[in-house]
C-alpha positions as semicolon CSV with decimal commas, in nm:
position;residue;x (nm);y (nm);z (nm)
1;X;-1,645;6,900;-4,252
2;X;-2,008;6,857;-4,362
3;X;-2,210;6,574;-4,206
4;X;-2,547;6,421;-4,287
5;X;-2,717;6,162;-4,063
6;X;-3,058;6,023;-4,156
7;X;-3,131;5,916;-3,798
8;X;-3,227;6,277;-3,727
9;X;-3,515;6,256;-3,977
10;X;-3,851;6,082;-3,971
11;X;-3,838;5,734;-4,125
12;X;-4,072;5,843;-4,408
13;X;-3,839;6,130;-4,507
14;X;-3,505;5,951;-4,497
15;X;-3,471;5,795;-4,838
16;X;-3,583;6,102;-5,034
17;X;-3,327;6,307;-4,848
18;X;-3,061;6,039;-4,901
19;X;-3,068;6,078;-5,278
20;X;-3,022;6,455;-5,241
21;X;-2,722;6,398;-5,013
22;X;-2,557;6,158;-5,260
23;X;-2,606;6,397;-5,552
24;X;-2,472;6,694;-5,354
25;X;-2,165;6,521;-5,211
26;X;-2,075;6,302;-5,510
27;X;-2,241;6,327;-5,855
28;X;-2,592;6,258;-5,988
29;X;-2,662;5,907;-5,859
30;X;-2,966;5,681;-5,838
31;X;-2,988;5,481;-5,512
32;X;-3,221;5,186;-5,465
33;X;-3,241;5,056;-5,106
34;X;-3,316;4,704;-4,997
35;X;-3,591;4,846;-4,772
36;X;-3,727;5,199;-4,826
37;X;-3,921;5,194;-4,499
38;X;-3,638;5,086;-4,271
39;X;-3,348;5,283;-4,411
40;X;-3,059;5,459;-4,241
41;X;-2,734;5,611;-4,356
42;X;-2,477;5,882;-4,293
43;X;-2,221;6,081;-4,491
44;X;-1,943;6,312;-4,377
45;X;-1,744;6,506;-4,635
46;X;-1,436;6,729;-4,629
47;X;-1,263;6,913;-4,913
48;X;-0,886;6,860;-4,908
49;X;-0,745;7,110;-5,157
50;X;-0,978;7,005;-5,438
51;X;-1,018;6,638;-5,341
52;X;-1,336;6,533;-5,164
53;X;-1,270;6,292;-4,877
54;X;-1,587;6,136;-4,741
55;X;-1,705;5,857;-4,516
56;X;-2,032;5,692;-4,612
57;X;-2,233;5,413;-4,451
58;X;-2,585;5,279;-4,477
59;X;-2,802;4,970;-4,494
60;X;-2,815;4,752;-4,807
61;X;-2,864;4,939;-5,132
62;X;-2,758;4,964;-5,496
63;X;-2,623;5,299;-5,616
64;X;-2,617;5,348;-5,993
65;X;-2,455;5,601;-6,222
66;X;-2,685;5,621;-6,523
67;X;-2,648;5,787;-6,866
68;X;-2,907;6,048;-6,768
69;X;-2,712;6,123;-6,450
70;X;-2,393;6,165;-6,653
71;X;-2,567;6,414;-6,882
72;X;-2,673;6,624;-6,582
73;X;-2,315;6,676;-6,458
74;X;-2,067;6,912;-6,620
75;X;-1,763;6,798;-6,417
76;X;-1,583;6,463;-6,434
77;X;-1,434;6,268;-6,144
78;X;-1,270;5,944;-6,047
79;X;-1,392;5,789;-5,724
80;X;-1,150;5,578;-5,523
81;X;-1,379;5,375;-5,297
82;X;-1,205;5,207;-5,004
83;X;-1,417;4,951;-4,820
84;X;-1,374;4,966;-4,441
85;X;-1,670;4,747;-4,342
86;X;-1,892;4,507;-4,532
87;X;-1,866;4,441;-4,905
88;X;-1,955;4,607;-5,236
89;X;-2,000;4,461;-5,583
90;X;-1,875;4,705;-5,848
91;X;-1,959;4,691;-6,220
92;X;-1,826;4,928;-6,490
93;X;-1,735;4,886;-6,859
94;X;-1,812;4,515;-6,850
95;X;-1,577;4,453;-6,556
96;X;-1,681;4,330;-6,211
97;X;-1,512;4,337;-5,873
98;X;-1,617;4,257;-5,518
99;X;-1,440;4,477;-5,263
100;X;-1,423;4,379;-4,899
101;X;-1,265;4,540;-4,594
102;X;-0,916;4,673;-4,675
103;X;-0,968;4,683;-5,053
104;X;-1,038;4,960;-5,303
105;X;-1,119;5,009;-5,669
106;X;-1,153;5,321;-5,884
107;X;-1,457;5,411;-6,094
108;X;-1,503;5,684;-6,358
109;X;-1,800;5,922;-6,328
110;X;-1,815;5,970;-6,708
111;X;-1,918;5,606;-6,760
112;X;-2,220;5,421;-6,613
113;X;-2,144;5,209;-6,308
114;X;-2,323;5,015;-6,037
115;X;-2,228;4,982;-5,671
116;X;-2,412;4,696;-5,499
117;X;-2,363;4,721;-5,122
118;X;-2,453;4,366;-5,033
119;X;-2,391;4,395;-4,657
120;X;-2,659;4,507;-4,416
121;X;-2,404;4,722;-4,235
122;X;-2,127;4,868;-4,452
123;X;-1,887;5,163;-4,448
124;X;-1,660;5,314;-4,709
125;X;-1,411;5,596;-4,752
126;X;-1,454;5,765;-5,088
127;X;-1,199;5,998;-5,250
128;X;-1,360;6,224;-5,513
129;X;-1,073;6,320;-5,744
130;X;-1,121;6,558;-6,040
131;X;-1,049;6,361;-6,355
132;X;-0,802;6,618;-6,489
133;X;-0,605;6,604;-6,163
134;X;-0,606;6,223;-6,157
135;X;-0,492;6,196;-6,520
136;X;-0,210;6,444;-6,459
137;X;-0,071;6,238;-6,168
138;X;-0,169;5,879;-6,251
139;X;-0,228;5,886;-6,627
140;X;-0,541;5,849;-6,837
141;X;-0,503;5,473;-6,884
142;X;-0,825;5,278;-6,830
143;X;-0,623;4,999;-6,670
144;X;-0,671;5,189;-6,341
145;X;-1,045;5,130;-6,350
146;X;-1,164;4,845;-6,129
147;X;-0,812;4,719;-6,061
148;X;-0,841;4,605;-5,701
149;X;-0,574;4,709;-5,451
150;X;-0,574;4,509;-5,129
151;X;-0,391;4,477;-4,798
152;X;-0,309;4,120;-4,900
153;X;0,001;4,249;-5,080
154;X;0,288;4,434;-4,909
155;X;0,257;4,742;-5,131
156;X;-0,123;4,736;-5,116
157;X;-0,107;4,723;-4,737
158;X;0,100;5,043;-4,729
159;X;-0,134;5,218;-4,976
160;X;-0,457;5,118;-4,799
161;X;-0,326;5,207;-4,454
162;X;-0,205;5,547;-4,573
163;X;-0,539;5,628;-4,739
164;X;-0,726;5,512;-4,429
165;X;-0,518;5,736;-4,204
166;X;-0,563;6,023;-4,447
167;X;-0,942;5,984;-4,454
168;X;-0,969;5,961;-4,076
169;X;-0,770;6,280;-4,027
170;X;-0,873;6,481;-4,334
171;X;-0,979;6,781;-4,127
172;X;-0,632;6,803;-3,968
173;X;-0,445;6,802;-4,300
174;X;-0,531;7,152;-4,421
175;X;-0,196;7,283;-4,295
176;X;0,004;7,092;-4,559
177;X;-0,240;6,962;-4,823
178;X;-0,006;6,975;-5,125
179;X;0,251;6,734;-4,976
180;X;-0,024;6,502;-4,854
181;X;-0,189;6,503;-5,196
182;X;0,140;6,433;-5,377
183;X;0,214;6,137;-5,151
184;X;-0,141;6,010;-5,200
185;X;-0,103;6,004;-5,578
186;X;0,244;5,847;-5,558
187;X;0,104;5,567;-5,344
188;X;-0,206;5,513;-5,557
189;X;0,014;5,485;-5,865
190;X;0,242;5,244;-5,682
191;X;-0,055;5,026;-5,583
192;X;-0,206;5,027;-5,933
193;X;0,123;4,936;-6,104
194;X;0,236;4,668;-5,858
195;X;0,357;4,362;-6,044
196;X;0,390;4,529;-6,384
197;X;0,703;4,424;-6,572
198;X;0,814;4,241;-6,258
199;X;0,899;4,576;-6,101
200;X;0,621;4,719;-5,880
201;X;0,817;5,034;-5,803
202;X;0,916;5,140;-6,155
203;X;0,728;5,471;-6,113
204;X;0,869;5,548;-5,771
205;X;1,200;5,514;-5,592
206;X;1,072;5,301;-5,305
207;X;1,325;5,414;-5,051
208;X;1,294;5,786;-5,108
209;X;0,920;5,743;-5,144
210;X;0,900;5,551;-4,818
211;X;1,090;5,830;-4,644
212;X;0,822;6,078;-4,749
213;X;0,542;5,837;-4,654
214;X;0,690;5,801;-4,304
215;X;0,704;6,180;-4,266
216;X;0,346;6,206;-4,386
217;X;0,248;5,928;-4,146
218;X;0,380;6,152;-3,870
219;X;0,171;6,437;-4,015
220;X;-0,138;6,218;-4,004
221;X;-0,083;6,074;-3,656
222;X;0,130;6,316;-3,451
223;X;-0,154;6,386;-3,205
224;X;-0,148;6,018;-3,097
225;X;0,046;6,013;-2,767
226;X;0,152;5,651;-2,828
227;X;0,314;5,723;-3,164
228;X;0,679;5,616;-3,172
229;X;0,928;5,467;-3,422
230;X;0,826;5,109;-3,342
231;X;0,459;5,183;-3,407
232;X;0,538;5,357;-3,736
233;X;0,767;5,071;-3,844
234;X;0,492;4,818;-3,770
235;X;0,249;5,025;-3,979
236;X;0,480;4,999;-4,282
237;X;0,578;4,637;-4,211
238;X;0,946;4,726;-4,176
239;X;1,190;4,699;-3,886
240;X;1,258;4,995;-3,658
241;X;1,622;4,979;-3,764
242;X;1,527;5,009;-4,131
243;X;1,291;5,298;-4,051
244;X;1,579;5,491;-3,893
245;X;1,800;5,404;-4,190
246;X;1,541;5,535;-4,437
247;X;1,523;5,864;-4,246
248;X;1,898;5,906;-4,189
249;X;1,936;6,117;-4,506
250;X;1,670;6,356;-4,378
251;X;1,770;6,647;-4,155
252;X;1,548;6,522;-3,869
253;X;1,518;6,186;-3,695
254;X;1,174;6,034;-3,644
255;X;1,156;6,162;-3,285
256;X;1,273;6,510;-3,385
257;X;1,019;6,531;-3,669
258;X;0,741;6,414;-3,438
259;X;0,836;6,661;-3,165
260;X;0,860;6,950;-3,411
261;X;0,514;6,879;-3,553
262;X;0,359;6,863;-3,207
263;X;0,528;7,184;-3,093
264;X;0,417;7,371;-3,404
265;X;0,055;7,272;-3,347
266;X;0,075;7,372;-2,981
267;X;0,220;7,708;-3,080
268;X;-0,064;7,766;-3,326
269;X;-0,324;7,695;-3,056
270;X;-0,148;7,921;-2,807
271;X;-0,126;8,198;-3,067
272;X;-0,503;8,181;-3,116
273;X;-0,564;8,174;-2,741
274;X;-0,767;7,854;-2,739
275;X;-0,817;7,638;-2,554
276;X;-0,731;7,857;-2,255
277;X;-0,587;7,574;-2,046
278;X;-0,227;7,510;-2,153
279;X;-0,243;7,148;-2,042
280;X;-0,534;7,094;-2,284
281;X;-0,317;7,226;-2,567
282;X;-0,036;6,987;-2,478
283;X;-0,260;6,681;-2,441
284;X;-0,449;6,765;-2,760
285;X;-0,134;6,734;-2,971
286;X;0,014;6,418;-2,822
287;X;0,212;6,526;-2,516
288;X;0,139;6,326;-2,201
289;X;0,399;6,488;-1,973
290;X;0,356;6,860;-1,901
291;X;0,711;6,902;-1,770
292;X;0,854;6,753;-2,089
293;X;0,622;6,973;-2,296
294;X;0,729;7,291;-2,116
295;X;1,101;7,210;-2,149
296;X;1,071;7,119;-2,516
297;X;0,862;7,427;-2,591
298;X;1,113;7,656;-2,422
299;X;1,404;7,502;-2,611
300;X;1,217;7,545;-2,941
301;X;1,070;7,894;-2,896
302;X;1,292;8,046;-2,628
303;X;1,003;8,112;-2,389
304;X;0,750;7,924;-2,178
305;X;0,410;7,830;-2,328
306;X;0,235;8,079;-2,099
307;X;0,470;8,364;-2,191
308;X;0,443;8,276;-2,559
309;X;0,066;8,292;-2,548
310;X;0,067;8,625;-2,364
311;X;0,313;8,774;-2,613
312;X;0,119;8,655;-2,918
313;X;-0,213;8,778;-2,775
314;X;-0,059;9,121;-2,709
315;X;0,060;9,137;-3,071
316;X;-0,292;9,064;-3,194
317;X;-0,429;9,354;-2,990
318;X;-0,234;9,603;-3,198
């Protein structure tokens, strides 16, 4: 994770540095702030197996992609910009959209565009997707550009919530990035094609797809000690009964999948010998009962957490 925060700089240096940050994290861009002398902003960026996942916020500004900027860049990207606070007016190829909280559109870095952040305090998650990768999974159709996907629809709500969870936990997803990326593209395609031919799921078997999305939701949120089937069902706007039915063809129940993911992460921490306090390991990955953690760990690995750590550390000494 790379982070940039202009608050650490003198006010007179902030905007000049801001343009450098945008060009380094995204592509060659031209920002124009509402106030150059009272400007603030921050960017955090993480590479998830070739996809840049960033969080960006600032005061009012317009960010433009110009023909000269396009000529300076050799690589091509699509940017999926998901608004989490404030609003942004987007213009590309003669089309216009206004995105508000819980909405996203996609822009193409090979064509000029303008992003007008009209709110004084705004925040956005941006997914920087190589154009070749996007076209291979979604297709090269320009109908994807500036088609707004919103939480106002049932499918859009699932897509936006999944992408939000993914962006918030991008650093934790390096253990299984290929599955996460596949599910991301499946969902984006589902959101972009909703309503076409009266069949929003023509590119995806909704039930089998939902099963994978639930499993990936566990992957994204397993460290949350309050995570349970009811909470997951509410996230996907389905009943708990239907959630269990969707998963019944899978070899693990929701609770078993959640427990397995937590135990695997605890085992990884113990193998590395950090943190040293075993209770910290358990609490870090969602356990809130040490007795339950110890029993579950012993059933899974055939030894206590303390013995497991000692054994793994001894192996590493050789």
